[in-house]
C-alpha positions as CSV (number, residue, x, y, z in Angstrom):
1,M,-172.9,-115.0,121.2
2,F,-170.9,-118.1,121.4
3,L,-171.1,-121.8,122.6
4,N,-170.2,-123.1,125.9
5,I,-169.1,-126.4,127.1
6,F,-172.7,-127.7,126.7
7,G,-173.0,-126.6,123.3
8,A,-175.7,-124.3,124.5
9,I,-175.4,-120.6,123.2
10,M,-174.6,-118.0,125.7
11,I,-176.2,-114.9,124.6
12,K,-174.4,-111.3,125.5
13,T,-174.9,-111.4,128.9
14,C,-173.8,-109.2,132.0
15,V,-173.6,-110.5,135.2
16,L,-174.9,-108.2,138.0
17,I,-173.5,-108.5,141.1
18,P,-175.5,-106.6,144.5
19,S,-172.4,-106.3,147.0
20,Y,-172.1,-105.0,150.3
21,N,-168.9,-106.0,152.0
22,E,-167.8,-108.6,150.0
23,A,-164.0,-107.5,149.5
24,K,-163.2,-111.2,150.5
25,T,-164.9,-112.5,147.6
26,V,-166.0,-110.7,145.2
27,G,-162.5,-110.6,143.3
28,G,-162.3,-114.3,142.7
29,I,-166.1,-114.2,141.4
30,I,-165.3,-111.3,138.6
31,K,-162.1,-113.4,137.4
32,E,-164.1,-116.9,137.2
33,L,-166.8,-114.8,135.0
34,R,-163.7,-113.2,133.3
35,D,-162.6,-116.7,132.3
36,K,-166.1,-117.6,130.8
37,G,-166.1,-115.1,128.6
38,L,-169.0,-112.6,130.9
39,S,-168.9,-109.1,131.7
40,S,-169.8,-107.8,135.2
41,C,-171.2,-105.1,137.0
42,V,-170.5,-105.1,140.8
43,I,-173.1,-102.6,142.2
44,D,-171.7,-101.7,145.6
45,D,-174.3,-100.8,148.3
46,G,-172.4,-98.4,150.6
47,S,-169.7,-100.8,151.3
48,T,-167.2,-99.9,153.9
49,D,-164.6,-102.3,153.2
50,D,-162.5,-102.5,149.7
51,T,-165.3,-104.1,147.6
52,A,-165.6,-101.1,145.0
53,S,-161.9,-100.9,144.5
54,I,-161.1,-105.0,144.4
55,A,-163.9,-105.3,141.7
56,K,-162.6,-102.5,139.6
57,S,-159.3,-103.8,139.6
58,N,-160.6,-107.2,138.3
59,G,-162.3,-105.6,135.6
60,A,-165.9,-105.5,136.6
61,V,-167.8,-101.9,135.9
62,V,-168.5,-100.4,139.5
63,L,-171.6,-99.0,140.2
64,R,-171.4,-97.3,143.7
65,H,-174.0,-95.8,146.4
66,D,-172.5,-93.6,148.7
67,K,-174.9,-95.4,151.8
68,N,-176.8,-98.8,152.0
69,M,-179.9,-98.4,149.9
70,G,-180.9,-102.3,149.8
71,K,-180.4,-105.0,147.1
72,G,-183.8,-104.0,145.4
73,A,-182.2,-100.5,145.0
74,S,-178.9,-102.2,143.5
75,L,-180.6,-104.7,141.2
76,R,-183.2,-101.9,139.9
77,E,-179.8,-99.2,139.1
78,G,-178.0,-102.5,137.6
79,F,-180.9,-103.5,135.3
80,K,-180.8,-99.7,133.8
81,Y,-176.8,-100.4,133.1
82,V,-177.8,-103.8,131.4
83,L,-180.4,-101.9,129.2
84,K,-178.6,-99.0,128.5
85,E,-175.2,-101.1,127.5
86,G,-177.1,-102.9,125.0
87,F,-176.9,-106.3,127.2
88,A,-179.4,-109.4,125.9
89,A,-179.6,-110.7,129.2
90,A,-178.8,-110.1,133.0
91,L,-177.1,-112.7,135.0
92,I,-177.9,-111.8,138.9
93,M,-175.1,-113.2,141.3
94,D,-174.5,-112.9,145.2
95,G,-171.2,-111.3,145.8
96,D,-170.4,-113.4,148.7
97,G,-169.8,-116.7,147.1
98,Q,-172.7,-118.6,147.7
99,H,-173.3,-119.2,144.0
100,E,-170.9,-121.2,141.9
101,T,-169.5,-120.0,138.6
102,G,-169.9,-123.4,137.6
103,D,-173.4,-123.7,137.6
104,I,-173.7,-120.7,135.1
105,D,-173.7,-123.3,132.0
106,N,-176.7,-125.0,133.1
107,F,-178.8,-121.6,133.3
108,F,-178.1,-120.9,129.7
109,K,-178.6,-124.4,128.5
110,K,-182.1,-124.5,130.5
111,M,-182.9,-121.0,128.8
112,E,-182.0,-122.9,125.3
113,D,-184.0,-125.8,125.8
114,T,-187.2,-124.3,126.8
115,D,-187.3,-120.9,125.2
116,A,-187.4,-119.4,129.0
117,D,-187.5,-115.9,129.7
118,I,-186.6,-116.4,133.4
119,V,-184.3,-119.3,134.7
120,I,-184.0,-119.1,138.5
121,G,-181.7,-121.2,140.6
122,N,-182.9,-124.0,142.6
123,R,-181.5,-125.3,146.1
124,M,-183.8,-126.8,147.4
125,S,-183.0,-130.4,146.2
126,D,-180.3,-130.3,148.3
127,T,-180.8,-128.8,151.7
128,S,-178.4,-130.5,154.0
129,S,-176.3,-127.6,154.2
130,M,-178.9,-124.8,154.1
131,P,-179.2,-123.8,158.0
132,L,-182.7,-124.9,159.1
133,V,-184.6,-121.4,159.7
134,R,-183.6,-120.1,156.1
135,N,-185.0,-123.9,154.7
136,I,-188.3,-123.7,156.2
137,T,-188.4,-119.7,155.5
138,N,-187.7,-120.6,151.3
139,K,-190.2,-123.5,151.6
140,F,-193.2,-121.4,153.1
141,M,-192.1,-118.3,150.9
142,S,-191.8,-120.5,147.8
143,C,-195.3,-122.0,148.4
144,V,-197.1,-118.6,148.7
145,I,-195.3,-117.0,145.7
146,S,-195.8,-120.1,143.2
147,K,-199.9,-119.8,144.4
148,L,-199.5,-116.1,143.4
149,C,-197.7,-116.7,140.3
150,G,-199.9,-119.7,139.6
151,R,-197.1,-121.8,138.7
152,K,-194.8,-124.1,141.0
153,I,-191.5,-122.2,141.6
154,P,-189.5,-124.5,144.0
155,D,-186.7,-121.5,145.2
156,T,-188.3,-118.1,144.6
157,Q,-186.1,-116.5,147.1
158,C,-183.1,-117.6,145.4
159,G,-180.7,-114.9,143.8
160,F,-179.1,-116.6,141.3
161,R,-180.8,-115.7,138.1
162,L,-180.5,-115.7,134.5
163,I,-183.2,-112.6,132.5
164,K,-183.7,-111.9,129.5
165,R,-183.9,-108.4,128.3
166,K,-187.6,-108.3,127.4
167,A,-188.6,-109.3,130.6
168,V,-186.0,-106.5,132.3
169,E,-187.5,-104.0,129.9
170,D,-191.5,-104.8,130.4
171,I,-191.1,-105.3,134.3
172,N,-191.5,-102.4,136.4
173,L,-189.6,-102.7,139.9
174,E,-190.6,-100.9,143.1
175,S,-189.0,-102.7,146.0
176,S,-185.8,-101.5,147.7
177,N,-184.7,-104.3,149.5
178,Y,-184.9,-107.9,149.4
179,E,-188.6,-108.4,148.7
180,I,-187.8,-107.6,145.1
181,E,-187.1,-111.0,144.5
182,S,-190.6,-112.0,145.1
183,E,-191.8,-108.8,143.3
184,F,-190.0,-109.5,140.4
185,L,-191.9,-113.4,139.8
186,I,-195.2,-112.1,140.8
187,K,-195.2,-109.7,138.1
188,A,-193.2,-111.6,135.7
189,A,-196.1,-114.6,136.0
190,K,-199.0,-111.8,135.5
191,K,-197.6,-110.8,132.3
192,G,-197.0,-113.9,130.9
193,F,-193.2,-114.4,131.1
194,K,-191.9,-118.1,131.0
195,I,-190.3,-118.8,134.2
196,Y,-188.1,-122.3,134.6
197,S,-185.7,-123.8,137.1
198,V,-182.5,-125.2,137.5
199,P,-180.7,-127.1,140.2
200,I,-177.9,-125.4,141.8
201,K,-175.3,-126.0,144.6
202,T,-174.9,-123.3,147.4
203,V,-172.3,-123.0,149.4
204,Y,-172.8,-121.6,153.0
205,K,-169.7,-121.0,155.2
206,G,-171.2,-120.0,158.4
207,E,-171.6,-116.4,157.6
208,K,-174.0,-114.4,159.0
209,S,-177.2,-113.5,156.8
210,K,-177.7,-109.8,155.5
211,I,-181.6,-110.2,156.1
212,N,-183.4,-109.0,158.8
213,P,-186.0,-111.7,160.0
214,I,-188.6,-109.7,161.5
215,I,-187.9,-106.4,159.1
216,D,-187.8,-108.1,156.0
217,T,-190.7,-110.5,156.7
218,I,-192.8,-107.4,157.4
219,R,-191.7,-106.0,153.8
220,F,-192.6,-109.4,152.7
221,I,-196.1,-109.2,153.9
222,S,-196.8,-106.1,153.0
223,L,-195.7,-107.0,149.2
224,L,-198.2,-109.6,149.6
225,I,-201.1,-107.2,150.4
226,N,-200.8,-105.1,147.9
227,T,-200.2,-107.4,145.5
228,V,-203.7,-109.0,146.6
229,R,-205.2,-105.6,146.4
230,R,-204.3,-104.9,142.9
């Protein structure tokens, strides 16, 4: 443990970076994390570019899939690594540069101030740069997931998250794709874990989203149906 610039305690944390063809950005992210004293693990989900080699050369542990298996599968494997290596927490970031490492200190401060088990980034306080379709979709899905969780979560689809080890240990995840972010919150809320949000900046550079609006919506609806049935 050590103190960050805010005086908050940064517990032994591994930054999980699920990545697919992020050779242009992943190296810079890892360097910034290293400057903060944070370990990183890149789960290369079948990339066809140099994501894995760049991540490794910059000091990250790399777990590689021979073929694309989905973000959920990557996170489940990353969580296994966190538990195996004895980390006290996992911090999840995207590998495309949309999450700024400068926001990380705020996650730890929020966790310390509130004794949160899970801290989620909230992009919805300033959506001026967010694509309209994504903005509408996020608000709708966050409203639905918040109702299922029994608490207000402004941005349930944000992948920038700090999670204590005990939550990683106690939550059994099954999803292999983007719906894993909703599955995690629903199951965490049902188990009584404390969930808080913290405002973050998100950088949109006109990159094409890897989310398939039709297929991933169907997966989301399927998750909701299974949740209600249980």
